[in-house]
PDB file with SEQRES, HELIX, SHEET and CRYST1 records, atoms N, CA, C and O in Angstrom:
SEQRES   1 A   51  MET ALA SER LEU ILE ASP ARG ILE LYS ARG PHE ALA GLN          
SEQRES   2 A   51  GLY PRO GLN GLY GLN LYS ALA ARG ALA ARG ALA GLU GLN          
SEQRES   3 A   51  ILE ALA ARG ASP PRO ARG ASN GLN ALA LYS ILE ARG ARG          
SEQRES   4 A   51  LEU LEU ALA ARG VAL ARG GLY GLY GLY ARG ARG HIS              
HELIX    1 AA1 ALA A    2  GLN A   13  1                                  12    
HELIX    2 AA2 PRO A   15  ARG A   29  1                                  15    
HELIX    3 AA3 PRO A   31  ARG A   45  1                                  15    
CRYST1    1.000    1.000    1.000  90.00  90.00  90.00 P 1           1          
ATOM      1  N   MET A   1      -7.335 -30.052   0.288  1.00  0.00           N  
ATOM      2  CA  MET A   1      -7.018 -28.819   0.674  1.00  0.00           C  
ATOM      3  C   MET A   1      -5.573 -28.540   0.343  1.00  0.00           C  
ATOM      4  O   MET A   1      -5.237 -27.386   0.076  1.00  0.00           O  
ATOM      5  N   ALA A   2      -4.656 -29.575   0.344  1.00  0.00           N  
ATOM      6  CA  ALA A   2      -3.247 -29.321   0.107  1.00  0.00           C  
ATOM      7  C   ALA A   2      -2.931 -28.677  -1.181  1.00  0.00           C  
ATOM      8  O   ALA A   2      -1.934 -27.976  -1.358  1.00  0.00           O  
ATOM      9  N   SER A   3      -3.830 -28.946  -2.080  1.00  0.00           N  
ATOM     10  CA  SER A   3      -3.520 -28.253  -3.455  1.00  0.00           C  
ATOM     11  C   SER A   3      -3.732 -26.757  -3.373  1.00  0.00           C  
ATOM     12  O   SER A   3      -3.060 -25.991  -4.063  1.00  0.00           O  
ATOM     13  N   LEU A   4      -4.665 -26.336  -2.531  1.00  0.00           N  
ATOM     14  CA  LEU A   4      -4.949 -24.906  -2.342  1.00  0.00           C  
ATOM     15  C   LEU A   4      -3.643 -24.259  -1.668  1.00  0.00           C  
ATOM     16  O   LEU A   4      -3.156 -23.210  -2.089  1.00  0.00           O  
ATOM     17  N   ILE A   5      -3.185 -24.893  -0.717  1.00  0.00           N  
ATOM     18  CA  ILE A   5      -1.965 -24.392   0.013  1.00  0.00           C  
ATOM     19  C   ILE A   5      -0.851 -24.355  -0.939  1.00  0.00           C  
ATOM     20  O   ILE A   5      -0.125 -23.363  -0.995  1.00  0.00           O  
ATOM     21  N   ASP A   6      -0.664 -25.429  -1.727  1.00  0.00           N  
ATOM     22  CA  ASP A   6       0.491 -25.430  -2.696  1.00  0.00           C  
ATOM     23  C   ASP A   6       0.273 -24.296  -3.682  1.00  0.00           C  
ATOM     24  O   ASP A   6       1.248 -23.645  -4.058  1.00  0.00           O  
ATOM     25  N   ARG A   7      -0.899 -24.031  -4.104  1.00  0.00           N  
ATOM     26  CA  ARG A   7      -1.136 -22.873  -5.077  1.00  0.00           C  
ATOM     27  C   ARG A   7      -0.681 -21.568  -4.513  1.00  0.00           C  
ATOM     28  O   ARG A   7      -0.030 -20.742  -5.153  1.00  0.00           O  
ATOM     29  N   ILE A   8      -1.094 -21.425  -3.184  1.00  0.00           N  
ATOM     30  CA  ILE A   8      -0.735 -20.171  -2.521  1.00  0.00           C  
ATOM     31  C   ILE A   8       0.733 -20.000  -2.323  1.00  0.00           C  
ATOM     32  O   ILE A   8       1.273 -18.907  -2.493  1.00  0.00           O  
ATOM     33  N   LYS A   9       1.423 -21.137  -1.942  1.00  0.00           N  
ATOM     34  CA  LYS A   9       2.906 -21.087  -1.832  1.00  0.00           C  
ATOM     35  C   LYS A   9       3.561 -20.662  -3.099  1.00  0.00           C  
ATOM     36  O   LYS A   9       4.431 -19.792  -3.106  1.00  0.00           O  
ATOM     37  N   ARG A  10       3.091 -21.357  -4.315  1.00  0.00           N  
ATOM     38  CA  ARG A  10       3.603 -20.978  -5.519  1.00  0.00           C  
ATOM     39  C   ARG A  10       3.416 -19.564  -5.973  1.00  0.00           C  
ATOM     40  O   ARG A  10       4.267 -18.966  -6.633  1.00  0.00           O  
ATOM     41  N   PHE A  11       2.256 -19.042  -5.590  1.00  0.00           N  
ATOM     42  CA  PHE A  11       2.008 -17.577  -5.865  1.00  0.00           C  
ATOM     43  C   PHE A  11       2.890 -16.694  -5.037  1.00  0.00           C  
ATOM     44  O   PHE A  11       3.418 -15.706  -5.546  1.00  0.00           O  
ATOM     45  N   ALA A  12       3.075 -17.020  -3.751  1.00  0.00           N  
ATOM     46  CA  ALA A  12       3.945 -16.205  -2.854  1.00  0.00           C  
ATOM     47  C   ALA A  12       5.364 -16.200  -3.357  1.00  0.00           C  
ATOM     48  O   ALA A  12       6.037 -15.175  -3.252  1.00  0.00           O  
ATOM     49  N   GLN A  13       5.857 -17.310  -3.906  1.00  0.00           N  
ATOM     50  CA  GLN A  13       7.206 -17.425  -4.369  1.00  0.00           C  
ATOM     51  C   GLN A  13       7.446 -16.798  -5.775  1.00  0.00           C  
ATOM     52  O   GLN A  13       8.580 -16.557  -6.190  1.00  0.00           O  
ATOM     53  N   GLY A  14       6.363 -16.561  -6.448  1.00  0.00           N  
ATOM     54  CA  GLY A  14       6.528 -15.945  -7.787  1.00  0.00           C  
ATOM     55  C   GLY A  14       6.660 -14.455  -7.795  1.00  0.00           C  
ATOM     56  O   GLY A  14       6.581 -13.827  -6.739  1.00  0.00           O  
ATOM     57  N   PRO A  15       6.854 -13.875  -8.922  1.00  0.00           N  
ATOM     58  CA  PRO A  15       7.022 -12.420  -9.021  1.00  0.00           C  
ATOM     59  C   PRO A  15       5.826 -11.624  -8.565  1.00  0.00           C  
ATOM     60  O   PRO A  15       5.971 -10.570  -7.946  1.00  0.00           O  
ATOM     61  N   GLN A  16       4.654 -12.119  -8.865  1.00  0.00           N  
ATOM     62  CA  GLN A  16       3.391 -11.404  -8.474  1.00  0.00           C  
ATOM     63  C   GLN A  16       3.197 -11.449  -6.950  1.00  0.00           C  
ATOM     64  O   GLN A  16       2.763 -10.476  -6.333  1.00  0.00           O  
ATOM     65  N   GLY A  17       3.525 -12.584  -6.378  1.00  0.00           N  
ATOM     66  CA  GLY A  17       3.489 -12.790  -4.975  1.00  0.00           C  
ATOM     67  C   GLY A  17       4.415 -11.893  -4.202  1.00  0.00           C  
ATOM     68  O   GLY A  17       4.017 -11.331  -3.182  1.00  0.00           O  
ATOM     69  N   GLN A  18       5.639 -11.740  -4.658  1.00  0.00           N  
ATOM     70  CA  GLN A  18       6.603 -10.957  -4.099  1.00  0.00           C  
ATOM     71  C   GLN A  18       6.265  -9.464  -4.265  1.00  0.00           C  
ATOM     72  O   GLN A  18       6.611  -8.664  -3.395  1.00  0.00           O  
ATOM     73  N   LYS A  19       5.625  -9.090  -5.315  1.00  0.00           N  
ATOM     74  CA  LYS A  19       5.216  -7.649  -5.541  1.00  0.00           C  
ATOM     75  C   LYS A  19       4.073  -7.422  -4.508  1.00  0.00           C  
ATOM     76  O   LYS A  19       4.051  -6.379  -3.856  1.00  0.00           O  
ATOM     77  N   ALA A  20       3.132  -8.374  -4.350  1.00  0.00           N  
ATOM     78  CA  ALA A  20       2.061  -8.136  -3.475  1.00  0.00           C  
ATOM     79  C   ALA A  20       2.613  -8.094  -2.016  1.00  0.00           C  
ATOM     80  O   ALA A  20       2.106  -7.312  -1.212  1.00  0.00           O  
ATOM     81  N   ARG A  21       3.544  -8.839  -1.689  1.00  0.00           N  
ATOM     82  CA  ARG A  21       4.092  -8.858  -0.311  1.00  0.00           C  
ATOM     83  C   ARG A  21       4.791  -7.526  -0.102  1.00  0.00           C  
ATOM     84  O   ARG A  21       4.566  -6.909   0.939  1.00  0.00           O  
ATOM     85  N   ALA A  22       5.658  -7.018  -1.055  1.00  0.00           N  
ATOM     86  CA  ALA A  22       6.235  -5.730  -0.928  1.00  0.00           C  
ATOM     87  C   ALA A  22       5.315  -4.603  -0.717  1.00  0.00           C  
ATOM     88  O   ALA A  22       5.574  -3.690   0.067  1.00  0.00           O  
ATOM     89  N   ARG A  23       4.220  -4.666  -1.430  1.00  0.00           N  
ATOM     90  CA  ARG A  23       3.150  -3.671  -1.306  1.00  0.00           C  
ATOM     91  C   ARG A  23       2.423  -3.678   0.074  1.00  0.00           C  
ATOM     92  O   ARG A  23       2.120  -2.631   0.646  1.00  0.00           O  
ATOM     93  N   ALA A  24       2.170  -4.879   0.560  1.00  0.00           N  
ATOM     94  CA  ALA A  24       1.552  -5.066   1.829  1.00  0.00           C  
ATOM     95  C   ALA A  24       2.521  -4.589   3.018  1.00  0.00           C  
ATOM     96  O   ALA A  24       2.073  -4.026   4.016  1.00  0.00           O  
ATOM     97  N   GLU A  25       3.794  -4.842   2.843  1.00  0.00           N  
ATOM     98  CA  GLU A  25       4.692  -4.334   3.776  1.00  0.00           C  
ATOM     99  C   GLU A  25       4.799  -2.819   3.789  1.00  0.00           C  
ATOM    100  O   GLU A  25       4.947  -2.203   4.845  1.00  0.00           O  
ATOM    101  N   GLN A  26       4.724  -2.246   2.643  1.00  0.00           N  
ATOM    102  CA  GLN A  26       4.814  -0.766   2.498  1.00  0.00           C  
ATOM    103  C   GLN A  26       3.573  -0.260   3.165  1.00  0.00           C  
ATOM    104  O   GLN A  26       3.702   0.731   3.884  1.00  0.00           O  
ATOM    105  N   ILE A  27       2.400  -0.794   3.031  1.00  0.00           N  
ATOM    106  CA  ILE A  27       1.211  -0.250   3.566  1.00  0.00           C  
ATOM    107  C   ILE A  27       1.201  -0.493   5.077  1.00  0.00           C  
ATOM    108  O   ILE A  27       0.669   0.352   5.796  1.00  0.00           O  
ATOM    109  N   ALA A  28       1.747  -1.581   5.602  1.00  0.00           N  
ATOM    110  CA  ALA A  28       1.737  -1.844   6.929  1.00  0.00           C  
ATOM    111  C   ALA A  28       2.770  -0.829   7.752  1.00  0.00           C  
ATOM    112  O   ALA A  28       2.598  -0.587   8.946  1.00  0.00           O  
ATOM    113  N   ARG A  29       3.804  -0.296   7.017  1.00  0.00           N  
ATOM    114  CA  ARG A  29       4.672   0.601   7.629  1.00  0.00           C  
ATOM    115  C   ARG A  29       3.987   2.042   7.877  1.00  0.00           C  
ATOM    116  O   ARG A  29       4.434   2.806   8.733  1.00  0.00           O  
ATOM    117  N   ASP A  30       2.989   2.331   7.155  1.00  0.00           N  
ATOM    118  CA  ASP A  30       2.325   3.634   7.235  1.00  0.00           C  
ATOM    119  C   ASP A  30       1.715   3.822   8.603  1.00  0.00           C  
ATOM    120  O   ASP A  30       0.872   3.023   9.011  1.00  0.00           O  
ATOM    121  N   PRO A  31       2.105   4.832   9.310  1.00  0.00           N  
ATOM    122  CA  PRO A  31       1.591   5.155  10.654  1.00  0.00           C  
ATOM    123  C   PRO A  31       0.048   5.260  10.705  1.00  0.00           C  
ATOM    124  O   PRO A  31      -0.558   4.873  11.704  1.00  0.00           O  
ATOM    125  N   ARG A  32      -0.564   5.759   9.680  1.00  0.00           N  
ATOM    126  CA  ARG A  32      -1.995   5.959   9.659  1.00  0.00           C  
ATOM    127  C   ARG A  32      -2.704   4.581   9.698  1.00  0.00           C  
ATOM    128  O   ARG A  32      -3.697   4.349  10.387  1.00  0.00           O  
ATOM    129  N   ASN A  33      -2.080   3.685   8.877  1.00  0.00           N  
ATOM    130  CA  ASN A  33      -2.622   2.299   8.837  1.00  0.00           C  
ATOM    131  C   ASN A  33      -2.439   1.575  10.128  1.00  0.00           C  
ATOM    132  O   ASN A  33      -3.327   0.863  10.596  1.00  0.00           O  
ATOM    133  N   GLN A  34      -1.269   1.762  10.706  1.00  0.00           N  
ATOM    134  CA  GLN A  34      -1.011   1.205  11.967  1.00  0.00           C  
ATOM    135  C   GLN A  34      -2.025   1.574  13.024  1.00  0.00           C  
ATOM    136  O   GLN A  34      -2.521   0.732  13.773  1.00  0.00           O  
ATOM    137  N   ALA A  35      -2.328   2.910  13.061  1.00  0.00           N  
ATOM    138  CA  ALA A  35      -3.382   3.379  13.967  1.00  0.00           C  
ATOM    139  C   ALA A  35      -4.697   2.694  13.682  1.00  0.00           C  
ATOM    140  O   ALA A  35      -5.367   2.238  14.609  1.00  0.00           O  
ATOM    141  N   LYS A  36      -5.069   2.612  12.468  1.00  0.00           N  
ATOM    142  CA  LYS A  36      -6.348   1.879  12.109  1.00  0.00           C  
ATOM    143  C   LYS A  36      -6.379   0.486  12.596  1.00  0.00           C  
ATOM    144  O   LYS A  36      -7.405   0.026  13.098  1.00  0.00           O  
ATOM    145  N   ILE A  37      -5.250  -0.234  12.462  1.00  0.00           N  
ATOM    146  CA  ILE A  37      -5.165  -1.647  12.932  1.00  0.00           C  
ATOM    147  C   ILE A  37      -5.288  -1.671  14.501  1.00  0.00           C  
ATOM    148  O   ILE A  37      -6.015  -2.504  15.041  1.00  0.00           O  
ATOM    149  N   ARG A  38      -4.565  -0.740  15.232  1.00  0.00           N  
ATOM    150  CA  ARG A  38      -4.736  -0.657  16.635  1.00  0.00           C  
ATOM    151  C   ARG A  38      -6.161  -0.567  17.094  1.00  0.00           C  
ATOM    152  O   ARG A  38      -6.655  -1.306  17.947  1.00  0.00           O  
ATOM    153  N   ARG A  39      -6.833   0.476  16.410  1.00  0.00           N  
ATOM    154  CA  ARG A  39      -8.253   0.744  16.740  1.00  0.00           C  
ATOM    155  C   ARG A  39      -9.113  -0.510  16.514  1.00  0.00           C  
ATOM    156  O   ARG A  39      -9.947  -0.873  17.344  1.00  0.00           O  
ATOM    157  N   LEU A  40      -8.891  -1.134  15.408  1.00  0.00           N  
ATOM    158  CA  LEU A  40      -9.645  -2.397  15.042  1.00  0.00           C  
ATOM    159  C   LEU A  40      -9.429  -3.472  16.124  1.00  0.00           C  
ATOM    160  O   LEU A  40     -10.366  -4.034  16.691  1.00  0.00           O  
ATOM    161  N   LEU A  41      -8.165  -3.711  16.365  1.00  0.00           N  
ATOM    162  CA  LEU A  41      -7.839  -4.742  17.439  1.00  0.00           C  
ATOM    163  C   LEU A  41      -8.448  -4.422  18.812  1.00  0.00           C  
ATOM    164  O   LEU A  41      -8.881  -5.309  19.548  1.00  0.00           O  
ATOM    165  N   ALA A  42      -8.463  -3.196  19.107  1.00  0.00           N  
ATOM    166  CA  ALA A  42      -9.060  -2.715  20.409  1.00  0.00           C  
ATOM    167  C   ALA A  42     -10.536  -3.068  20.395  1.00  0.00           C  
ATOM    168  O   ALA A  42     -11.084  -3.548  21.388  1.00  0.00           O  
ATOM    169  N   ARG A  43     -11.165  -2.827  19.267  1.00  0.00           N  
ATOM    170  CA  ARG A  43     -12.652  -3.204  19.170  1.00  0.00           C  
ATOM    171  C   ARG A  43     -12.867  -4.686  19.229  1.00  0.00           C  
ATOM    172  O   ARG A  43     -13.809  -5.113  19.897  1.00  0.00           O  
ATOM    173  N   VAL A  44     -12.079  -5.499  18.590  1.00  0.00           N  
ATOM    174  CA  VAL A  44     -12.203  -6.845  18.535  1.00  0.00           C  
ATOM    175  C   VAL A  44     -11.936  -7.504  19.946  1.00  0.00           C  
ATOM    176  O   VAL A  44     -12.606  -8.436  20.392  1.00  0.00           O  
ATOM    177  N   ARG A  45     -10.933  -6.938  20.555  1.00  0.00           N  
ATOM    178  CA  ARG A  45     -10.557  -7.469  21.858  1.00  0.00           C  
ATOM    179  C   ARG A  45     -11.423  -6.942  22.921  1.00  0.00           C  
ATOM    180  O   ARG A  45     -11.259  -7.363  24.067  1.00  0.00           O  
ATOM    181  N   GLY A  46     -12.368  -6.030  22.657  1.00  0.00           N  
ATOM    182  CA  GLY A  46     -13.272  -5.496  23.657  1.00  0.00           C  
ATOM    183  C   GLY A  46     -12.818  -4.280  24.438  1.00  0.00           C  
ATOM    184  O   GLY A  46     -13.366  -3.920  25.480  1.00  0.00           O  
ATOM    185  N   GLY A  47     -11.676  -3.601  23.820  1.00  0.00           N  
ATOM    186  CA  GLY A  47     -11.095  -2.501  24.529  1.00  0.00           C  
ATOM    187  C   GLY A  47     -11.671  -1.313  23.992  1.00  0.00           C  
ATOM    188  O   GLY A  47     -11.295  -0.249  24.484  1.00  0.00           O  
ATOM    189  N   GLY A  48     -12.545  -1.295  23.041  1.00  0.00           N  
ATOM    190  CA  GLY A  48     -13.105  -0.055  22.430  1.00  0.00           C  
ATOM    191  C   GLY A  48     -14.345   0.405  23.287  1.00  0.00           C  
ATOM    192  O   GLY A  48     -14.864  -0.334  24.123  1.00  0.00           O  
ATOM    193  N   ARG A  49     -14.763   1.636  23.024  1.00  0.00           N  
ATOM    194  CA  ARG A  49     -15.942   2.172  23.652  1.00  0.00           C  
ATOM    195  C   ARG A  49     -17.177   1.459  23.248  1.00  0.00           C  
ATOM    196  O   ARG A  49     -17.284   1.032  22.098  1.00  0.00           O  
ATOM    197  N   ARG A  50     -18.063   1.314  24.079  1.00  0.00           N  
ATOM    198  CA  ARG A  50     -19.414   0.710  23.805  1.00  0.00           C  
ATOM    199  C   ARG A  50     -20.371   1.771  23.723  1.00  0.00           C  
ATOM    200  O   ARG A  50     -20.294   2.707  24.518  1.00  0.00           O  
ATOM    201  N   HIS A  51     -21.353   1.722  22.761  1.00  0.00           N  
ATOM    202  CA  HIS A  51     -22.294   2.739  22.662  1.00  0.00           C  
ATOM    203  C   HIS A  51     -23.709   2.188  23.221  1.00  0.00           C  
ATOM    204  O   HIS A  51     -24.697   2.921  23.230  1.00  0.00           O  
TER     205      HIS A  51                                                      
END                                                                             
């Protein structure tokens, strides 16, 4: 499994990985996406409404 982790590390340090990280950070800053994540976490943690 170490080889898989090494490949992920290499990808993250390369230009494509940096681009992907920048895009993920941009998406994470969007208030609509933050609200979606909060709702999802509430459901997973059991804080959502039950039908």
